[in-house]
C-alpha positions as a Markdown table, in Angstrom:
| # | Residue | x | y | z |
|---|---|---|---|---|
| 1 | Met | 0.0 | 0.0 | 0.0 |
| 2 | Ile | 1.3 | 3.4 | -0.9 |
| 3 | Leu | 0.6 | 6.2 | 1.6 |
| 4 | Phe | 0.6 | 9.8 | 0.5 |
| 5 | Pro | -0.9 | 13.0 | 2.0 |
| 6 | Ala | -4.5 | 13.6 | 1.4 |
| 7 | Ser | -5.1 | 16.6 | -0.8 |
| 8 | Pro | -8.5 | 18.2 | -0.2 |
| 9 | Ala | -8.2 | 20.3 | -3.4 |
| 10 | Ala | -7.8 | 17.1 | -5.5 |
| 11 | Arg | -11.2 | 15.7 | -4.6 |
| 12 | Pro | -14.8 | 16.9 | -4.8 |
| 13 | Ala | -16.1 | 19.0 | -2.0 |
| 14 | Trp | -18.7 | 16.3 | -1.0 |
| 15 | Arg | -15.9 | 13.8 | -0.2 |
| 16 | Thr | -15.2 | 15.1 | 3.3 |
| 17 | Pro | -13.3 | 12.8 | 5.7 |
| 18 | Ala | -16.6 | 12.1 | 7.5 |
| 19 | Val | -18.2 | 10.9 | 4.2 |
| 20 | Ile | -15.2 | 8.8 | 3.3 |
| 21 | Val | -15.1 | 7.1 | 6.7 |
| 22 | Leu | -18.9 | 6.5 | 6.7 |
| 23 | Cys | -18.9 | 5.0 | 3.2 |
| 24 | Gly | -15.9 | 2.9 | 3.9 |
| 25 | Cys | -17.4 | 1.5 | 7.1 |
| 26 | Leu | -20.7 | 0.7 | 5.3 |
| 27 | Ile | -18.6 | -1.3 | 2.7 |
| 28 | Ala | -16.9 | -3.1 | 5.5 |
| 29 | Ile | -20.2 | -4.0 | 7.1 |
| 30 | Leu | -21.7 | -5.2 | 3.8 |
| 31 | Thr | -18.8 | -7.3 | 2.8 |
| 32 | Phe | -18.0 | -9.0 | 6.1 |
| 33 | Gly | -21.6 | -9.5 | 7.3 |
| 34 | Pro | -22.8 | -12.0 | 4.7 |
| 35 | Arg | -19.5 | -13.8 | 4.7 |
| 36 | Ser | -19.8 | -14.5 | 8.5 |
| 37 | Thr | -23.3 | -16.0 | 8.0 |
| 38 | Leu | -22.3 | -18.7 | 5.5 |
| 39 | Gly | -22.2 | -21.3 | 8.3 |
| 40 | Phe | -25.9 | -21.0 | 8.7 |
| 41 | Phe | -26.3 | -22.4 | 5.1 |
| 42 | Leu | -24.2 | -25.5 | 5.8 |
| 43 | Lys | -27.0 | -27.6 | 7.2 |
| 44 | Pro | -29.9 | -26.7 | 4.9 |
| 45 | Trp | -27.7 | -26.8 | 1.8 |
| 46 | Ser | -26.2 | -30.2 | 2.7 |
| 47 | Glu | -29.6 | -31.7 | 3.4 |
| 48 | Ala | -31.1 | -30.3 | 0.2 |
| 49 | Asn | -28.4 | -31.9 | -1.9 |
| 50 | Gly | -27.9 | -35.0 | 0.1 |
| 51 | Trp | -24.2 | -34.4 | 0.6 |
| 52 | Gly | -21.9 | -34.5 | 3.6 |
| 53 | Arg | -20.9 | -31.3 | 5.3 |
| 54 | Asp | -17.4 | -31.8 | 4.1 |
| 55 | Val | -18.4 | -30.6 | 0.6 |
| 56 | Phe | -19.6 | -27.3 | 1.9 |
| 57 | Ala | -16.7 | -26.9 | 4.3 |
| 58 | Phe | -14.2 | -27.6 | 1.5 |
| 59 | Ala | -15.7 | -24.8 | -0.7 |
| 60 | Leu | -15.4 | -22.3 | 2.2 |
| 61 | Ala | -11.8 | -23.5 | 2.8 |
| 62 | Ile | -11.1 | -22.6 | -0.8 |
| 63 | Gln | -12.7 | -19.2 | -0.2 |
| 64 | Asn | -10.5 | -18.4 | 2.8 |
| 65 | Leu | -7.4 | -19.5 | 0.9 |
| 66 | Leu | -8.1 | -17.4 | -2.2 |
| 67 | Trp | -9.2 | -14.4 | 0.0 |
| 68 | Gly | -5.7 | -14.4 | 1.5 |
| 69 | Ile | -3.9 | -15.1 | -1.7 |
| 70 | Gly | -5.8 | -12.3 | -3.6 |
| 71 | Gln | -5.3 | -9.5 | -1.0 |
| 72 | Pro | -1.7 | -8.5 | -1.9 |
| 73 | Phe | -2.6 | -8.5 | -5.7 |
| 74 | Ala | -5.8 | -6.5 | -5.1 |
| 75 | Gly | -3.8 | -4.0 | -3.1 |
| 76 | Ala | -1.2 | -3.7 | -5.9 |
| 77 | Ile | -3.9 | -3.2 | -8.5 |
| 78 | Ala | -5.7 | -0.6 | -6.3 |
| 79 | Asp | -2.4 | 1.3 | -6.0 |
| 80 | Arg | -1.9 | 1.2 | -9.8 |
| 81 | Phe | -5.4 | 1.8 | -11.1 |
| 82 | Gly | -7.4 | 3.2 | -8.2 |
| 83 | Thr | -9.5 | 1.8 | -5.4 |
| 84 | Val | -12.9 | 2.3 | -7.0 |
| 85 | Arg | -12.2 | -0.3 | -9.8 |
| 86 | Val | -10.9 | -2.9 | -7.4 |
| 87 | Ile | -13.8 | -2.5 | -4.9 |
| 88 | Ser | -16.4 | -2.5 | -7.7 |
| 89 | Ala | -14.9 | -5.6 | -9.4 |
| 90 | Gly | -14.7 | -7.4 | -6.0 |
| 91 | Ala | -18.4 | -6.5 | -5.2 |
| 92 | Ile | -19.5 | -7.9 | -8.5 |
| 93 | Leu | -17.6 | -11.1 | -8.1 |
| 94 | Tyr | -19.0 | -11.4 | -4.5 |
| 95 | Ala | -22.6 | -10.9 | -5.7 |
| 96 | Leu | -22.2 | -13.3 | -8.6 |
| 97 | Gly | -20.7 | -15.9 | -6.3 |
| 98 | Leu | -23.7 | -15.7 | -3.9 |
| 99 | Val | -26.2 | -16.0 | -6.8 |
| 100 | Leu | -24.4 | -19.1 | -8.2 |
| 101 | Met | -24.1 | -20.5 | -4.7 |
| 102 | Ala | -27.8 | -20.4 | -4.3 |
| 103 | Asn | -28.2 | -22.5 | -7.5 |
| 104 | Ala | -25.2 | -24.8 | -7.1 |
| 105 | Arg | -26.2 | -28.4 | -7.7 |
| 106 | Thr | -22.7 | -30.0 | -8.0 |
| 107 | Pro | -19.7 | -29.8 | -5.7 |
| 108 | Gly | -17.7 | -28.2 | -8.6 |
| 109 | Leu | -20.1 | -25.3 | -9.0 |
| 110 | Leu | -20.2 | -24.8 | -5.3 |
| 111 | Asp | -16.4 | -24.6 | -5.2 |
| 112 | Leu | -16.5 | -22.1 | -8.1 |
| 113 | Ser | -19.2 | -19.9 | -6.5 |
| 114 | Ala | -18.6 | -20.0 | -2.7 |
| 115 | Gly | -14.9 | -20.7 | -3.1 |
| 116 | Val | -13.3 | -19.0 | -6.1 |
| 117 | Leu | -15.7 | -16.1 | -6.8 |
| 118 | Ile | -16.5 | -15.1 | -3.3 |
| 119 | Gly | -12.9 | -15.6 | -2.2 |
| 120 | Phe | -11.5 | -13.3 | -4.9 |
| 121 | Gly | -14.4 | -10.9 | -4.4 |
| 122 | Leu | -13.6 | -10.6 | -0.7 |
| 123 | Ser | -10.0 | -9.8 | -1.5 |
| 124 | Gly | -11.1 | -6.9 | -3.7 |
| 125 | Cys | -13.8 | -5.3 | -1.6 |
| 126 | Ser | -13.4 | -6.2 | 2.0 |
| 127 | Phe | -12.0 | -4.1 | 4.8 |
| 128 | Asn | -8.4 | -4.5 | 3.9 |
| 129 | Ile | -8.9 | -2.4 | 0.7 |
| 130 | Val | -11.1 | 0.0 | 2.7 |
| 131 | Leu | -8.4 | 0.6 | 5.4 |
| 132 | Ala | -5.8 | 1.2 | 2.6 |
| 133 | Ala | -8.0 | 3.8 | 1.1 |
| 134 | Phe | -8.4 | 5.5 | 4.5 |
| 135 | Gly | -4.7 | 5.7 | 4.8 |
| 136 | Lys | -4.5 | 7.5 | 1.5 |
| 137 | Leu | -7.5 | 9.8 | 1.7 |
| 138 | Val | -8.0 | 11.0 | 5.2 |
| 139 | Pro | -5.8 | 13.6 | 6.9 |
| 140 | Glu | -3.4 | 12.6 | 9.6 |
| 141 | Ser | -5.8 | 13.9 | 12.3 |
| 142 | Trp | -8.5 | 11.4 | 11.1 |
| 143 | Arg | -6.2 | 8.4 | 10.4 |
| 144 | Ser | -6.3 | 6.7 | 13.7 |
| 145 | Leu | -10.0 | 7.1 | 14.2 |
| 146 | Ser | -10.7 | 5.9 | 10.6 |
| 147 | Leu | -8.6 | 2.8 | 10.9 |
| 148 | Gly | -10.2 | 1.9 | 14.2 |
| 149 | Ala | -13.7 | 2.5 | 12.9 |
| 150 | Gly | -13.0 | 0.5 | 9.7 |
| 151 | Thr | -11.8 | -2.5 | 11.8 |
| 152 | Ala | -14.8 | -2.3 | 14.1 |
| 153 | Ala | -17.2 | -2.0 | 11.2 |
| 154 | Gly | -16.4 | -5.5 | 10.0 |
| 155 | Ser | -17.2 | -6.9 | 13.4 |
| 156 | Phe | -20.4 | -4.9 | 13.5 |
| 157 | Gly | -21.3 | -6.5 | 10.1 |
| 158 | Gln | -21.0 | -9.9 | 11.8 |
| 159 | Phe | -23.2 | -8.6 | 14.7 |
| 160 | Leu | -25.8 | -7.3 | 12.4 |
| 161 | Phe | -26.0 | -10.0 | 9.7 |
| 162 | Ser | -25.8 | -13.1 | 11.9 |
| 163 | Pro | -29.3 | -12.9 | 13.3 |
| 164 | Leu | -30.5 | -11.3 | 10.1 |
| 165 | Gly | -29.3 | -14.4 | 8.1 |
| 166 | Val | -31.2 | -16.7 | 10.3 |
| 167 | Leu | -34.3 | -14.6 | 9.9 |
| 168 | Phe | -34.0 | -14.5 | 6.1 |
| 169 | Ile | -33.6 | -18.3 | 6.0 |
| 170 | Asp | -36.7 | -18.8 | 8.2 |
| 171 | Leu | -38.8 | -16.4 | 6.3 |
| 172 | Tyr | -37.8 | -16.9 | 2.7 |
| 173 | Gly | -35.6 | -20.1 | 2.5 |
| 174 | Trp | -31.9 | -20.4 | 2.2 |
| 175 | Gln | -31.7 | -19.9 | -1.5 |
| 176 | Thr | -33.7 | -16.6 | -1.4 |
| 177 | Ala | -31.6 | -15.5 | 1.5 |
| 178 | Leu | -28.4 | -15.8 | -0.6 |
| 179 | Val | -30.0 | -13.8 | -3.4 |
| 180 | Ile | -31.0 | -11.1 | -1.0 |
| 181 | Phe | -27.4 | -10.9 | 0.2 |
| 182 | Ser | -26.2 | -10.8 | -3.4 |
| 183 | Ala | -28.5 | -7.8 | -4.0 |
| 184 | Leu | -27.0 | -6.0 | -1.0 |
| 185 | Met | -23.5 | -6.4 | -2.4 |
| 186 | Leu | -24.5 | -4.1 | -5.3 |
| 187 | Leu | -24.9 | -1.2 | -2.8 |
| 188 | Ile | -21.1 | -1.3 | -2.6 |
| 189 | Leu | -20.8 | 0.1 | -6.1 |
| 190 | Pro | -22.1 | 3.6 | -5.4 |
| 191 | Leu | -20.4 | 3.6 | -1.9 |
| 192 | Ser | -17.0 | 3.0 | -3.5 |
| 193 | Leu | -17.1 | 6.3 | -5.3 |
| 194 | Ala | -16.3 | 8.0 | -2.0 |
| 195 | Leu | -13.1 | 6.0 | -1.8 |
| 196 | Ala | -11.7 | 7.0 | -5.2 |
| 197 | Thr | -7.9 | 7.2 | -5.0 |
| 198 | Pro | -5.4 | 8.6 | -7.5 |
| 199 | Arg | -3.6 | 6.2 | -9.8 |
| 200 | Ala | 0.1 | 5.4 | -9.2 |
| 201 | Gly | 1.2 | 8.0 | -11.7 |
| 202 | Ala | -0.3 | 10.7 | -9.7 |
| 203 | Thr | 1.4 | 9.9 | -6.4 |
| 204 | Ala | 4.6 | 11.8 | -7.4 |
| 205 | Ala | 2.6 | 15.0 | -7.8 |
| 206 | Leu | 1.1 | 14.5 | -4.4 |
| 207 | Gly | 4.4 | 13.9 | -2.7 |
| 208 | Gly | 4.1 | 10.2 | -2.3 |
| 209 | Val | 6.8 | 7.7 | -1.6 |
| 210 | Pro | 8.3 | 5.7 | -4.5 |
| 211 | Ser | 6.4 | 2.5 | -5.2 |
| 212 | Gln | 7.9 | -0.9 | -4.6 |
| 213 | Ser | 7.7 | -4.0 | -6.7 |
| 214 | Ile | 6.0 | -7.0 | -5.1 |
| 215 | Lys | 9.4 | -8.7 | -4.8 |
| 216 | Gln | 10.9 | -5.8 | -3.0 |
| 217 | Ser | 7.9 | -5.5 | -0.7 |
| 218 | Leu | 8.0 | -9.2 | 0.2 |
| 219 | Ala | 11.8 | -9.1 | 0.8 |
| 220 | Glu | 11.4 | -6.1 | 3.1 |
| 221 | Ala | 8.4 | -7.7 | 5.0 |
| 222 | Phe | 9.9 | -11.1 | 5.5 |
| 223 | Gly | 13.2 | -9.6 | 6.6 |
| 224 | His | 11.5 | -8.6 | 9.9 |
| 225 | Arg | 11.3 | -11.4 | 12.4 |
| 226 | Ser | 8.4 | -9.8 | 14.1 |
| 227 | Tyr | 6.4 | -9.7 | 10.9 |
| 228 | Val | 7.0 | -13.5 | 10.3 |
| 229 | Leu | 5.9 | -14.3 | 13.8 |
| 230 | Leu | 2.8 | -12.1 | 13.4 |
| 231 | Val | 1.9 | -13.9 | 10.2 |
| 232 | Leu | 2.2 | -17.3 | 11.9 |
| 233 | Gly | -0.1 | -15.9 | 14.6 |
| 234 | Phe | -2.6 | -14.9 | 12.0 |
| 235 | Phe | -2.8 | -18.5 | 10.8 |
| 236 | Thr | -4.1 | -19.4 | 14.2 |
| 237 | Cys | -6.5 | -16.5 | 14.2 |
| 238 | Gly | -7.9 | -17.4 | 10.7 |
| 239 | Phe | -8.3 | -21.1 | 11.6 |
| 240 | Gln | -10.3 | -20.4 | 14.7 |
| 241 | Leu | -12.5 | -17.7 | 13.2 |
| 242 | Ala | -13.2 | -19.8 | 10.1 |
| 243 | Phe | -13.9 | -22.9 | 12.1 |
| 244 | Ile | -16.3 | -21.1 | 14.5 |
| 245 | Thr | -18.3 | -19.3 | 11.8 |
| 246 | Val | -18.7 | -22.3 | 9.6 |
| 247 | His | -19.3 | -25.1 | 12.0 |
| 248 | Leu | -20.7 | -23.6 | 15.2 |
| 249 | Pro | -24.2 | -22.8 | 14.0 |
| 250 | Ser | -24.8 | -26.4 | 12.8 |
| 251 | Tyr | -23.1 | -27.8 | 15.9 |
| 252 | Leu | -25.5 | -25.9 | 18.2 |
| 253 | Val | -28.5 | -27.2 | 16.1 |
| 254 | Asp | -27.1 | -30.7 | 16.5 |
| 255 | Arg | -27.0 | -30.2 | 20.3 |
| 256 | Gly | -30.7 | -29.4 | 20.3 |
| 257 | Leu | -30.6 | -25.6 | 20.3 |
| 258 | Ser | -32.4 | -23.4 | 17.8 |
| 259 | Ala | -30.8 | -21.7 | 14.8 |
| 260 | Glu | -31.6 | -18.4 | 16.5 |
| 261 | Val | -29.2 | -19.3 | 19.2 |
| 262 | Gly | -26.4 | -19.7 | 16.7 |
| 263 | Gly | -27.3 | -16.4 | 15.1 |
| 264 | Trp | -27.1 | -14.5 | 18.3 |
| 265 | Thr | -23.9 | -16.4 | 19.3 |
| 266 | Leu | -22.0 | -15.2 | 16.3 |
| 267 | Ala | -23.5 | -11.8 | 16.8 |
| 268 | Thr | -22.2 | -11.8 | 20.3 |
| 269 | Ile | -18.7 | -12.7 | 19.0 |
| 270 | Gly | -18.8 | -9.7 | 16.7 |
| 271 | Leu | -20.0 | -7.4 | 19.4 |
| 272 | Phe | -17.4 | -8.4 | 21.9 |
| 273 | Asn | -14.8 | -8.2 | 19.1 |
| 274 | Ile | -15.5 | -4.5 | 18.9 |
| 275 | Val | -15.0 | -4.2 | 22.7 |
| 276 | Gly | -11.8 | -6.2 | 22.4 |
| 277 | Ser | -10.5 | -4.0 | 19.5 |
| 278 | Leu | -11.1 | -0.8 | 21.4 |
| 279 | Gly | -9.7 | -2.2 | 24.6 |
| 280 | Ala | -6.5 | -3.4 | 22.9 |
| 281 | Gly | -6.1 | 0.0 | 21.2 |
| 282 | Trp | -6.2 | 1.6 | 24.6 |
| 283 | Leu | -3.9 | -0.9 | 26.2 |
| 284 | Gly | -1.5 | -1.0 | 23.2 |
| 285 | Gly | -0.2 | 2.4 | 24.1 |
| 286 | Arg | 0.3 | 1.6 | 27.8 |
| 287 | Met | 1.9 | -1.9 | 27.9 |
| 288 | Ser | 4.2 | -4.1 | 25.8 |
| 289 | Lys | 2.5 | -5.1 | 22.6 |
| 290 | Pro | 4.2 | -8.5 | 22.4 |
| 291 | Tyr | 3.0 | -9.4 | 25.9 |
| 292 | Leu | -0.5 | -8.0 | 25.1 |
| 293 | Leu | -0.7 | -10.1 | 21.9 |
| 294 | Ser | 0.5 | -13.2 | 23.7 |
| 295 | Gly | -2.1 | -12.7 | 26.4 |
| 296 | Ile | -4.8 | -12.4 | 23.7 |
| 297 | Tyr | -3.9 | -15.8 | 22.1 |
| 298 | Phe | -3.7 | -17.5 | 25.5 |
| 299 | Ala | -7.1 | -16.1 | 26.3 |
| 300 | Arg | -8.5 | -17.4 | 23.1 |
| 301 | Val | -7.6 | -21.0 | 24.0 |
| 302 | Arg | -10.3 | -20.9 | 26.6 |
| 303 | Gly | -12.8 | -19.1 | 24.3 |
| 304 | Val | -12.8 | -21.6 | 21.5 |
| 305 | Arg | -14.0 | -24.5 | 23.6 |
| 306 | Pro | -17.4 | -26.0 | 22.5 |
| 307 | Ala | -20.2 | -23.6 | 23.2 |
| 308 | Ala | -22.6 | -26.0 | 24.8 |
| 309 | Gly | -20.7 | -29.3 | 24.8 |
| 310 | Glu | -19.1 | -28.6 | 28.2 |
| 311 | His | -22.4 | -29.5 | 29.8 |
| 312 | Ala | -23.0 | -32.6 | 27.6 |
| 313 | Gly | -23.3 | -34.8 | 30.7 |
| 314 | Asp | -26.2 | -32.7 | 32.1 |
| 315 | Ala | -29.1 | -32.7 | 29.6 |
| 316 | Arg | -31.3 | -30.7 | 31.9 |
| 317 | Leu | -28.8 | -27.9 | 32.4 |
| 318 | Arg | -28.1 | -27.8 | 28.6 |
| 319 | Arg | -31.8 | -27.6 | 27.8 |
| 320 | Arg | -32.5 | -24.8 | 30.3 |
| 321 | His | -29.3 | -22.8 | 30.0 |
| 322 | Gly | -27.9 | -23.9 | 26.6 |
| 323 | Pro | -28.5 | -20.5 | 25.0 |
| 324 | Val | -26.9 | -18.7 | 27.9 |
| 325 | Val | -23.9 | -21.0 | 27.8 |
| 326 | Ala | -23.5 | -20.4 | 24.0 |
| 327 | Leu | -23.6 | -16.7 | 24.5 |
| 328 | His | -21.3 | -16.9 | 27.4 |
| 329 | Arg | -18.6 | -18.7 | 25.3 |
| 330 | Ala | -19.2 | -16.3 | 22.5 |
| 331 | Ala | -18.4 | -13.4 | 24.8 |
| 332 | Asp | -15.1 | -15.0 | 25.8 |
| 333 | Phe | -14.1 | -15.7 | 22.2 |
| 334 | Gly | -15.3 | -12.4 | 20.8 |
| 335 | Ala | -13.5 | -10.2 | 23.3 |
| 336 | Gly | -10.3 | -12.3 | 23.0 |
| 337 | Arg | -10.6 | -12.7 | 19.2 |
| 338 | Ala | -9.8 | -9.2 | 18.3 |
| 339 | Asp | -7.3 | -7.7 | 20.7 |
| 340 | Val | -7.9 | -7.8 | 24.4 |
| 341 | Arg | -10.4 | -8.7 | 27.1 |
| 342 | His | -10.2 | -7.2 | 30.5 |
| 343 | Pro | -11.5 | -9.9 | 32.9 |
| 344 | Leu | -13.6 | -7.7 | 35.2 |
| 345 | Ala | -15.0 | -5.6 | 32.4 |
| 346 | Arg | -15.9 | -8.7 | 30.4 |
| 347 | His | -17.8 | -10.2 | 33.3 |
| 348 | Ala | -19.5 | -6.9 | 34.1 |
| 349 | Val | -20.8 | -6.4 | 30.5 |
| 350 | Arg | -21.8 | -10.1 | 30.1 |
| 351 | Leu | -23.7 | -10.2 | 33.4 |
| 352 | Arg | -25.4 | -6.9 | 32.8 |
| 353 | Val | -26.6 | -8.0 | 29.4 |
| 354 | Leu | -27.4 | -11.7 | 30.0 |
| 355 | Phe | -28.4 | -11.6 | 33.7 |
| 356 | Pro | -30.4 | -8.5 | 34.5 |
| 357 | Pro | -31.3 | -7.8 | 38.1 |
| 358 | Gly | -33.7 | -10.4 | 39.4 |
| 359 | Arg | -32.3 | -13.2 | 37.4 |
| 360 | Arg | -30.1 | -15.7 | 39.1 |
| 361 | Phe | -26.7 | -16.7 | 37.7 |
| 362 | Pro | -26.9 | -20.5 | 36.7 |
| 363 | Arg | -24.9 | -22.5 | 39.2 |
| 364 | Gly | -23.3 | -24.5 | 36.4 |
| 365 | Leu | -21.5 | -21.3 | 35.3 |
| 366 | Ala | -21.2 | -19.6 | 38.6 |
| 367 | Arg | -19.1 | -22.4 | 40.1 |
| 368 | Arg | -16.4 | -21.8 | 37.4 |
| 369 | His | -16.0 | -18.0 | 38.0 |
| 370 | Pro | -14.9 | -16.1 | 41.1 |
| 371 | Val | -17.0 | -13.1 | 40.0 |
| 372 | Arg | -20.6 | -13.4 | 41.0 |
| 373 | Ala | -23.6 | -11.6 | 39.6 |
| 374 | His | -24.6 | -9.9 | 42.9 |
| 375 | Arg | -21.1 | -8.4 | 43.2 |
| 376 | Ile | -21.3 | -6.7 | 39.8 |
| 377 | Leu | -25.0 | -5.7 | 39.7 |
């Protein structure tokens, strides 16, 4: 990504920093939201076609792989030809992939639609391109706020679309729900106009830094030991996130919980991810970042345990408090997934949301925590 000073005179008057950030955040919400709901389509799609869940999971594995592979190339193309073209092309591929996915009747077509098209579509229009555009367009005084807002917007998309996806499937069926999501992707086309960036040839006139070739960029990046370690850490992050969003909804249904519980569980992960991101941003300037990041990954070990399976031996407790347990585990994973979770704040927020005054804290959960509901509330 090439960073250069934003030039207010070089863009239309309507493209103020506030408009740029707002449109970019809406794009991040629209792109990350439907992608986080694809796990809800695993069970109905597999049952409709009479295939095992491995077929659907393999297509989403291709999607994640190509999403990662395509990101550096999408960034390079955006630097050379402008952000609008890349985001628009990515949105069209994303929408086309969702439509074909709704009509896929063979594993090959599913791999092409849910895997290849959506994977490359995400690499061109998801929040990574949005954040790069923020770095180019907004002034220095807006940069920190815009990057934080863009990151949080993706998590808000998961919070918004997870229960919405379940609702659409219940009301219209899983195929129509995918078509609705596809139509929403077309909203990205007008929103991308606010993120128009100059082509590479214009960076010199704006005082930009010289561009690098892909080979030079990779050599510089992998020459830093910290970068290599961070990339390895992101492998863990991606595995956990993909596994949870794809398989958790169907797992909860298999355990006897409703699909709505899965929707609100993923929504809770997205919500607490926002809390974790903001908390980590605050702590990042006050403590060692390597220790902070290490603490985050250790905390996630606990958060990725099965949502309701830890009470598998007690059917009565799972039947009565299964939804609470699922949301409880989602709060752990969501706050630890992004950046940080402060133990006392995490318990306070969870208890205030899930256990309002007058409702007792389930004993099965209270035995495992030193913080009790009556001490917080």
